[in-house]
C-alpha positions as CSV (number, residue, x, y, z in Angstrom):
1,M,-40.7,15.0,27.8
2,H,-43.1,12.3,28.9
3,L,-41.2,9.2,28.1
4,C,-43.1,7.5,30.9
5,A,-46.3,9.4,31.8
6,T,-47.2,8.8,35.5
7,P,-50.9,7.5,35.6
8,L,-51.6,8.7,39.1
9,P,-54.8,10.7,38.1
10,T,-56.0,7.7,36.3
11,I,-55.5,5.5,39.4
12,R,-57.3,8.0,41.6
13,A,-60.1,8.2,39.2
14,A,-60.6,4.5,39.3
15,T,-60.9,4.6,43.1
16,R,-63.8,7.2,42.8
17,R,-65.9,5.1,40.5
18,S,-67.8,3.3,43.2
19,V,-68.9,6.7,44.6
20,T,-70.5,7.9,41.4
21,T,-72.2,4.7,40.2
22,A,-75.6,5.6,41.6
23,A,-75.5,9.1,40.1
24,L,-74.5,7.7,36.7
25,G,-77.4,5.2,37.0
26,L,-79.9,8.0,37.6
27,M,-78.5,10.1,34.7
28,M,-78.8,7.0,32.3
29,M,-82.5,6.7,33.4
30,M,-83.1,10.3,32.7
31,M,-81.5,10.2,29.3
32,M,-83.6,7.1,28.3
33,T,-86.7,9.0,29.3
34,L,-85.7,11.8,27.0
35,L,-85.0,9.5,24.1
36,L,-88.3,7.7,24.4
37,A,-90.1,11.1,24.5
38,G,-88.2,12.2,21.4
39,L,-86.8,15.2,23.1
40,A,-83.1,14.2,22.9
41,Q,-81.0,16.0,20.3
42,P,-78.0,14.6,18.6
43,A,-74.7,16.0,20.0
44,L,-72.5,17.9,17.5
45,A,-68.8,16.9,17.7
46,A,-66.4,19.7,18.2
47,P,-64.1,20.3,15.2
48,N,-60.6,18.9,15.3
49,T,-57.7,21.3,16.2
50,T,-54.6,21.7,14.0
51,Y,-51.2,22.2,15.8
52,S,-48.6,23.9,13.5
53,K,-45.3,25.3,14.6
54,D,-41.8,25.6,13.2
55,G,-42.4,23.0,10.5
56,V,-44.4,20.4,12.4
57,S,-48.1,20.0,12.1
58,F,-50.8,17.5,13.1
59,E,-54.4,17.5,13.9
60,H,-55.9,16.4,17.3
61,P,-59.3,16.2,18.9
62,A,-60.8,19.3,20.5
63,G,-60.1,19.1,24.3
64,W,-56.7,17.5,23.7
65,K,-53.8,19.8,24.5
66,V,-50.1,20.2,23.5
67,T,-48.4,20.7,26.9
68,E,-44.7,20.8,25.7
69,D,-42.7,21.8,22.6
70,S,-39.1,22.1,23.4
71,V,-35.7,21.6,21.9
72,A,-32.7,20.2,23.7
73,Q,-29.8,22.5,24.0
74,D,-27.2,20.1,22.9
75,E,-25.7,18.7,19.7
76,T,-28.8,16.5,19.1
77,R,-31.2,19.4,19.0
78,L,-33.8,16.8,19.9
79,R,-37.3,18.4,19.6
80,S,-40.0,16.9,21.8
81,I,-43.7,17.6,21.6
82,D,-46.3,16.1,24.2
83,L,-49.9,15.9,23.2
84,E,-52.1,15.0,26.2
85,G,-55.6,13.6,25.9
86,P,-58.1,12.5,28.6
87,D,-57.3,10.0,31.3
88,E,-53.5,10.6,31.1
89,A,-53.3,9.4,27.5
90,V,-50.2,10.9,25.9
91,V,-48.6,11.1,22.5
92,T,-44.9,12.1,22.4
93,F,-43.3,13.1,19.2
94,M,-39.5,13.4,19.0
95,F,-37.6,14.8,16.1
96,S,-33.8,14.8,15.4
97,P,-31.5,13.7,12.6
98,F,-29.6,11.7,15.2
99,L,-32.5,9.4,15.6
100,K,-32.0,8.0,12.1
101,D,-29.8,5.1,13.3
102,Q,-31.9,4.6,16.5
103,N,-33.3,1.0,16.6
104,I,-36.9,1.2,17.7
105,E,-36.9,-2.1,19.6
106,A,-33.9,-0.9,21.6
107,F,-35.4,2.5,22.2
108,A,-38.6,0.8,23.5
109,A,-36.7,-1.6,25.8
110,N,-34.7,1.3,27.2
111,T,-37.8,3.3,27.9
112,A,-39.3,0.3,29.8
113,K,-36.2,0.1,32.0
114,N,-36.5,3.8,32.8
115,R,-40.1,3.8,34.0
116,A,-39.4,2.6,37.5
117,E,-36.3,4.9,37.8
118,S,-38.4,7.9,36.8
119,A,-41.0,7.1,39.5
120,K,-38.2,6.9,42.1
121,N,-37.3,10.5,41.5
122,A,-40.9,11.8,41.4
123,S,-43.2,12.6,44.3
124,A,-43.6,10.5,47.4
125,V,-46.9,9.0,46.1
126,A,-45.4,8.3,42.7
127,Q,-42.6,6.4,44.3
128,Q,-45.1,3.9,45.6
129,L,-46.0,2.9,42.0
130,R,-44.9,-0.6,41.0
131,F,-44.3,-1.6,37.4
132,G,-44.9,-5.1,36.3
133,P,-43.0,-7.1,33.7
134,V,-43.2,-5.9,30.1
135,A,-44.6,-8.0,27.2
136,S,-43.5,-6.7,23.9
137,A,-44.8,-7.5,20.5
138,P,-44.2,-6.1,16.9
139,L,-46.8,-4.1,15.1
140,T,-47.2,-2.0,12.0
141,R,-49.2,1.1,11.1
142,K,-49.0,4.2,9.0
143,V,-47.2,7.2,10.5
144,A,-47.2,10.5,8.6
145,G,-48.6,8.7,5.5
146,Q,-45.9,6.0,5.4
147,E,-45.8,2.3,6.6
148,S,-43.9,2.1,9.9
149,K,-42.8,-0.9,12.0
150,G,-43.2,-0.4,15.7
151,V,-43.4,-2.1,19.1
152,S,-46.2,-2.6,21.5
153,Q,-45.4,-2.8,25.3
154,R,-48.0,-4.1,27.7
155,F,-47.3,-3.8,31.4
156,E,-49.2,-3.3,34.7
157,I,-49.0,-0.4,37.1
158,S,-50.1,-1.0,40.7
159,L,-50.5,1.3,43.7
160,Q,-51.9,0.1,47.1
161,G,-53.5,-3.0,45.6
162,L,-55.0,-1.3,42.6
163,K,-53.8,-2.7,39.3
164,L,-54.1,-1.0,36.0
165,P,-52.9,-2.5,32.7
166,H,-51.3,-0.1,30.3
167,E,-50.1,-0.2,26.7
168,A,-47.2,1.9,25.3
169,R,-46.6,1.9,21.5
170,F,-43.4,3.1,19.7
171,F,-43.0,4.0,16.0
172,K,-40.2,5.5,13.8
173,A,-40.6,7.5,10.7
174,N,-38.1,9.0,8.3
175,L,-39.3,12.6,7.4
176,G,-36.8,13.8,4.9
177,E,-34.1,15.8,6.8
178,T,-35.2,14.6,10.2
179,T,-36.3,11.4,11.8
180,A,-39.3,11.1,14.2
181,I,-40.0,8.6,17.0
182,I,-43.5,8.6,18.2
183,M,-44.7,7.1,21.5
184,T,-48.3,6.7,22.8
185,Q,-49.3,5.5,26.2
186,V,-52.7,4.9,27.9
187,A,-54.4,2.7,30.5
188,D,-56.3,-0.2,28.9
189,E,-59.6,1.0,30.5
190,S,-59.3,4.3,28.3
191,A,-57.7,2.8,25.2
192,K,-60.8,2.4,23.1
193,A,-62.0,5.9,23.8
194,V,-58.7,7.6,23.0
195,E,-57.6,5.4,20.1
196,P,-59.3,7.7,17.4
197,G,-57.3,10.6,18.8
198,F,-54.1,8.8,18.7
199,A,-54.8,7.7,15.1
200,L,-55.7,11.3,14.1
201,A,-52.5,12.8,15.4
202,I,-50.2,10.1,14.0
203,D,-51.8,9.9,10.6
204,T,-51.8,13.7,10.0
205,L,-48.3,14.3,11.3
206,R,-46.3,16.3,8.8
207,Y,-42.9,17.8,8.8
208,R,-41.5,20.6,6.7
209,G,-38.1,22.1,7.4
210,I,-38.1,25.8,8.5
211,G,-37.7,28.0,5.5
212,K,-39.3,25.4,3.1
213,R,-42.5,25.9,1.3
């Protein structure tokens, strides 16, 4: 369950950008030449994918992937689904009737406290990650078709002098016989590109108890 996704691949990607700048510039020149010549064809977007399993369904962009769908083997029966997008962007859906009384602000604050602790128990490189202070703010958006109050957390992750601002968002939605908490996390540099994917998954989230029609 990715309550604090480690952004190591994003950090590594950032350090490689200077190497590819010249190649990207040449590619842009070639594309401009094709456009001016009228030879470029419009790209067709791949259709969205629908994930549907055991009463939970949502849509997500092609290329995004559900990497976990598991149920805790305790009295909470907490179900956790991770949807991963590009550049370590992640959406985590959590479902359990026990989440009904969970305060979303407290949940977000506890997750912030656990980020650094999780890194300490990870790989040697991940242990070098440093998490800056968290700035929290309230926000509201629709989740599964209903208005939901949530929390935005902005924080900075640094490794060997490289600093990457991130944002995590937390929402709570009552879905009949269960309650869902949804978390998204992404580096600021990739936020604009993945926001439509976040919105698609959250907006189309539906829950139907097993056995119901």
